[in-house]
C-alpha positions in Angstrom: 30.1 -39.3 -87.8 31.4 -41.7 -90.5 28.9 -44.3 -91.6 31.2 -47.3 -91.6 33.4 -47.7 -88.5 34.6 -51.1 -89.5 38.1 -52.6 -89.5 40.1 -53.2 -92.7 40.1 -56.9 -91.8 36.3 -57.1 -91.6 36.0 -55.3 -95.0 38.5 -57.8 -96.5 36.4 -60.7 -95.1 33.2 -59.3 -96.5 34.8 -58.7 -99.9 36.1 -62.3 -100.1 32.8 -63.8 -99.0 30.8 -61.8 -101.6 33.4 -62.3 -104.4 33.4 -66.1 -103.7 29.7 -66.5 -104.5 29.1 -68.0 -107.9 28.1 -65.4 -110.5 29.6 -62.4 -108.6 31.3 -59.6 -110.6 34.6 -59.4 -108.9 35.9 -56.3 -110.6 32.7 -54.4 -109.9 33.0 -55.5 -106.2 36.6 -54.2 -106.2 35.3 -50.8 -107.3 32.5 -50.8 -104.7 35.0 -51.7 -102.0 37.5 -49.0 -103.2 40.4 -51.4 -103.9 42.3 -52.3 -107.0 41.7 -55.5 -108.9 45.2 -56.7 -108.0 44.5 -56.2 -104.3 41.1 -58.0 -104.5 42.6 -61.0 -106.3 45.4 -61.2 -103.7 43.0 -61.6 -100.9 40.9 -64.1 -102.9 44.1 -66.1 -103.5 45.0 -66.1 -99.8 41.4 -67.2 -98.9 41.6 -70.0 -101.5 44.8 -71.2 -99.7 42.9 -71.5 -96.5 43.6 -68.2 -94.8 40.7 -67.0 -92.8 41.9 -64.1 -90.6 42.5 -61.7 -93.5 45.2 -60.0 -91.5 48.4 -58.7 -93.2 50.3 -61.5 -91.5 48.2 -64.4 -90.5 49.3 -66.5 -87.5 46.7 -69.2 -88.2 48.3 -72.7 -88.9 47.6 -74.4 -92.2 46.2 -77.4 -90.3 44.7 -77.8 -86.9 46.5 -80.4 -84.7 44.7 -83.2 -83.0 42.7 -82.0 -80.0 42.3 -83.8 -76.7 38.9 -84.1 -75.1 39.8 -81.2 -72.7 40.9 -79.1 -75.6 37.7 -79.6 -77.5 35.7 -78.8 -74.4 37.8 -75.6 -74.0 37.1 -74.7 -77.7 33.3 -75.2 -77.2 33.4 -72.9 -74.1 35.5 -70.3 -75.9 33.0 -70.1 -78.8 30.1 -69.9 -76.3 31.8 -67.1 -74.3 32.5 -65.2 -77.5 28.9 -65.6 -78.6 26.8 -66.1 -75.4 23.5 -66.8 -77.1 24.7 -69.4 -79.6 23.5 -73.0 -79.3 25.1 -76.4 -80.0 24.3 -76.3 -83.8 26.1 -73.0 -84.4 29.0 -74.0 -82.2 29.3 -77.3 -84.1 29.5 -75.5 -87.4 32.2 -73.2 -86.2 34.3 -76.1 -84.8 34.1 -77.7 -88.3 35.2 -74.5 -89.9 38.2 -74.4 -87.6 39.2 -77.9 -88.6 38.1 -79.6 -85.4 36.1 -82.8 -85.4 33.1 -81.8 -83.3 31.4 -84.1 -80.7 27.7 -84.9 -81.0 25.3 -82.0 -80.6 24.1 -83.6 -77.3 27.7 -83.6 -76.0 28.2 -79.9 -76.9 24.9 -79.1 -75.1 26.0 -81.2 -72.1 29.3 -79.3 -72.0 27.5 -76.0 -72.0 25.1 -77.2 -69.3 27.8 -78.6 -67.1 29.7 -75.3 -67.1 26.6 -73.2 -66.4 26.3 -71.7 -69.9 22.8 -72.9 -70.5 19.8 -71.5 -68.6 16.4 -73.4 -69.0 13.9 -71.2 -70.9 10.9 -69.8 -69.0 7.5 -70.9 -70.3 6.7 -72.6 -73.7 7.8 -71.2 -77.1 5.1 -69.6 -79.2 3.7 -71.0 -82.3 5.9 -70.5 -85.4 4.9 -68.0 -88.0 4.1 -68.9 -91.5 7.4 -68.7 -93.4 8.0 -67.3 -96.9 11.2 -66.6 -98.7 12.0 -64.7 -102.0 13.6 -66.8 -104.7 16.9 -64.9 -105.1 19.0 -62.2 -103.4 18.0 -58.5 -103.8 14.4 -59.4 -104.8 13.2 -58.0 -101.5 14.9 -56.3 -98.6 13.2 -56.0 -95.2 13.8 -52.7 -93.4 12.9 -51.6 -89.9 14.0 -49.5 -86.8 14.8 -51.6 -83.8 13.2 -49.3 -81.2 15.4 -46.8 -79.6 17.8 -46.5 -76.6 19.1 -43.8 -74.4 22.9 -43.0 -74.8 25.2 -42.2 -71.8 26.2 -38.8 -73.2 22.7 -37.7 -74.0 20.3 -38.3 -76.9 18.9 -41.5 -78.3 20.0 -44.1 -80.8 17.6 -45.6 -83.3 19.2 -48.6 -84.9 18.2 -49.0 -88.6 18.3 -52.6 -89.8 18.0 -53.8 -93.4 18.3 -57.5 -94.3 18.0 -59.4 -97.6 14.9 -61.7 -97.5 16.5 -64.6 -99.4 19.8 -64.8 -97.7 19.2 -63.0 -94.4 22.3 -61.0 -95.2 22.5 -57.8 -93.2 23.2 -55.1 -95.8 22.8 -52.2 -93.4 23.1 -51.7 -89.6 23.1 -48.0 -88.9 23.1 -46.1 -85.6 20.8 -43.2 -86.3 20.0 -40.2 -84.2 16.4 -40.1 -85.3 13.9 -41.9 -87.6 13.4 -39.1 -90.2 13.3 -39.7 -93.9 16.5 -37.8 -94.7 18.4 -40.0 -92.2 17.1 -43.2 -93.7 17.7 -41.9 -97.3 21.4 -41.1 -96.5 21.9 -44.5 -94.9 20.3 -46.3 -97.8 22.2 -44.3 -100.4 25.5 -45.6 -99.0 24.0 -49.1 -98.8 22.8 -49.0 -102.5 26.3 -47.8 -103.5 27.8 -50.9 -101.9 25.3 -53.6 -102.6 23.3 -52.3 -105.6 19.5 -51.7 -105.8 16.9 -54.3 -104.7 13.7 -54.8 -106.6 11.6 -53.6 -103.7 11.7 -53.0 -100.0 9.3 -54.3 -97.4 8.6 -51.9 -94.5 6.0 -51.3 -91.9 3.2 -48.6 -92.2 4.8 -46.0 -89.9 7.0 -43.0 -90.6 9.1 -42.5 -92.6 8.0 -45.3 -95.0 4.2 -44.8 -94.7 1.6 -42.5 -93.2 -0.2 -44.9 -90.9 -2.2 -48.1 -91.8 -3.6 -46.6 -95.0 0.0 -46.3 -96.4 -0.1 -42.8 -97.7 2.7 -41.7 -100.0 5.9 -40.3 -98.4 8.9 -38.5 -99.7 11.0 -41.5 -99.1 8.6 -43.7 -101.1 8.8 -41.2 -104.0 12.6 -41.3 -103.9 12.6 -45.1 -104.0 10.2 -45.0 -107.0 12.6 -42.7 -108.9 15.3 -45.4 -108.3 13.1 -48.1 -109.7 12.5 -49.7 -106.2 9.1 -50.6 -105.1 8.0 -49.9 -101.5 5.7 -52.6 -100.1 4.0 -52.5 -96.7 2.9 -55.4 -94.5 -0.7 -55.8 -93.5 -1.5 -53.4 -90.6 -1.1 -54.9 -87.1 0.4 -58.2 -88.5 4.1 -58.2 -87.6 4.5 -61.7 -88.8 4.7 -60.3 -92.3 8.0 -58.9 -91.2 9.0 -62.1 -89.5 12.6 -62.2 -90.6 13.3 -58.6 -89.6 11.5 -59.1 -86.3 13.6 -62.2 -85.6 16.8 -60.4 -86.7 16.0 -57.6 -84.3 15.5 -60.0 -81.4 18.9 -61.6 -82.2 20.5 -58.2 -82.4 19.1 -57.3 -79.0 20.3 -60.5 -77.4 23.8 -60.5 -78.9 24.6 -56.7 -79.0 22.4 -54.6 -76.8 21.5 -56.8 -73.8 23.0 -55.5 -70.5 25.2 -53.0 -72.3 25.4 -49.2 -72.0 26.6 -47.2 -75.0 27.9 -43.6 -74.7 27.3 -42.2 -78.1 26.4 -43.1 -81.7 30.0 -43.8 -82.6 30.1 -46.3 -79.8 27.0 -48.0 -81.0 28.2 -48.0 -84.6 31.4 -49.8 -83.7 29.5 -52.5 -82.0 27.0 -52.9 -84.9 29.7 -53.2 -87.5 31.7 -55.7 -85.5 28.5 -57.8 -85.0 27.4 -57.4 -88.6 30.7 -59.1 -89.7 30.0 -62.0 -87.3 26.4 -62.3 -88.3 27.0 -62.3 -92.1 30.3 -64.3 -92.2 30.5 -66.5 -89.1 27.2 -67.1 -87.4 25.5 -70.3 -88.6 21.8 -69.7 -89.4 19.3 -72.4 -88.7 17.0 -71.4 -91.5 19.9 -71.7 -93.9 20.8 -75.2 -92.9 23.5 -73.8 -90.6 25.2 -72.0 -93.5 26.1 -68.3 -93.0 24.1 -65.5 -94.9 27.2 -64.7 -97.0 27.0 -68.1 -98.6 23.7 -67.2 -100.2 24.1 -63.5 -100.9 25.6 -61.7 -104.0 25.4 -57.9 -104.6 23.0 -56.7 -107.3 24.7 -55.6 -110.5 22.1 -52.9 -110.9 24.1 -49.9 -109.5 23.1 -46.8 -107.6 22.9 -44.0 -110.2 25.1 -41.0 -109.7 22.2 -38.7 -110.4 18.5 -39.3 -109.6 16.6 -40.3 -112.7 14.1 -37.8 -114.1 10.6 -39.0 -114.9 9.9 -38.7 -118.6 6.5 -38.5 -120.3 5.5 -38.9 -124.0 4.8 -35.9 -126.2 1.1 -35.1 -126.2 0.5 -36.2 -122.6 -1.2 -33.9 -120.2 1.5 -33.1 -117.7 1.1 -30.9 -114.6 3.6 -29.9 -111.9 2.4 -30.2 -108.3 2.4 -26.8 -106.5 5.3 -26.7 -104.0 3.3 -25.1 -101.2 -0.3 -26.3 -101.5 0.1 -29.7 -103.2 -2.5 -28.8 -106.0 -2.6 -29.3 -109.7 -4.8 -27.4 -112.1 -7.0 -29.4 -114.5 -10.3 -28.6 -116.4 -10.6 -25.3 -114.6 -10.4 -26.8 -111.1 -7.7 -27.3 -108.5 -7.1 -30.9 -107.4 -5.2 -31.7 -104.3 -2.4 -34.3 -104.6 -0.4 -36.2 -101.9 2.1 -33.9 -100.3 5.0 -36.2 -101.1 4.7 -35.2 -104.8 5.2 -31.5 -104.2 7.3 -30.1 -107.1 7.0 -33.4 -109.1 5.6 -33.6 -112.7 2.5 -35.8 -113.0 0.6 -37.1 -116.1 -3.2 -37.0 -116.3 -4.4 -39.9 -118.4 -8.0 -40.5 -119.5 -9.7 -43.8 -118.7 -12.5 -45.7 -120.4 -15.0 -43.9 -118.1 -16.1 -40.4 -119.2 -14.9 -37.7 -116.9 -12.6 -40.0 -115.0 -8.8 -39.6 -115.3 -5.8 -41.4 -113.7 -3.1 -39.2 -112.2 0.3 -41.0 -112.7 3.9 -40.5 -111.6 5.6 -42.3 -114.4 3.9 -45.7 -114.7 2.5 -45.5 -111.2 -1.1 -44.4 -110.6 -1.2 -42.2 -107.5 -4.6 -40.6 -107.7 -7.9 -40.6 -109.7 -9.8 -37.5 -110.8 -13.5 -37.8 -111.3 -14.8 -34.5 -112.6 -18.0 -35.0 -110.6 -16.4 -36.0 -107.3 -13.4 -35.2 -105.0 -10.1 -36.6 -105.9 -9.3 -40.0 -104.5 -5.7 -41.2 -103.7 -4.1 -44.5 -104.6 -1.6 -45.9 -102.2 1.9 -47.1 -103.3 0.6 -50.7 -103.0 -3.0 -51.5 -103.8 -2.9 -54.9 -102.0 -1.2 -55.8 -98.8 2.0 -57.7 -98.7 1.5 -61.4 -98.1 3.7 -64.2 -97.0 2.4 -66.3 -99.9 
């Protein structure tokens, strides 16, 4: 199954949105989107002239005519019907984008209520979580699986969601057949090729990112380390650390999966890609002051390498290769067990200020400690828990 089942028009719109952000490298974006610079600048020029559809022949008028009260009401209802869970603020922003002078928010809400589009919520809303936000795009991505669902033709779908913490931009929505490390790695490889490498990724403590609440090393975490990407975990049993991803998944459920039945993974992927375009480029986001995520996102110039970097060590260092079957290294006449994720990897053994105590390192990362008088102790990929602060 191809990863991106997305229309040419949607790809043009995403390209224009990303290339329009101040500081973007337009020629590099052309390369990542697989188009020539001439084609890229053509669509940028059309966008600058006010074209929004990005179709080969746009039928959109250059200016919207004056609308009657009935026509505005029809426009409000049309937007609501296209996006059944959008409220008055998002509808207002879309009307403005279409060149329509919107009525007051209370009027929009009254229109929705009068036509049966608003259902009073049951119960009281919960207390808001403590918010935090990274200072720039690609500093941190939040990654998670949104549960799983049965498919009409058999098997399950496990939607993988990845969003940028600063902009809320959805860099990846993938319909996966399972939650295995290889599946995630393949999806993230394609995502890194399009959007570059983040500084680190925030994930939960479960497989394939971690090995339970103690955050043991996994093959996926080692792969990210080789790419220069840190893997951070939230505090166990505190989902508020992943607040943005949790909220994103709720929105995804309401706007894509609610009361729908999908036949296979291709069916789900088509729906995900269509909605990802809406979410990134059209859907106003309250936390962004009703701007869209694309207004705050820019791909990272740090590209995905064509070959996985090899960890290098200085001459004179004590280097051991972890046994591929038993996860042991030999040192000082003894065998010391290492985390299984490092099978086949080269590790450096570095002395400390304490006699008989050595740090075991994968590049610059300490992964274990050898005390010649005690059993080996492991060090997780993150010594302290991720905090909203």
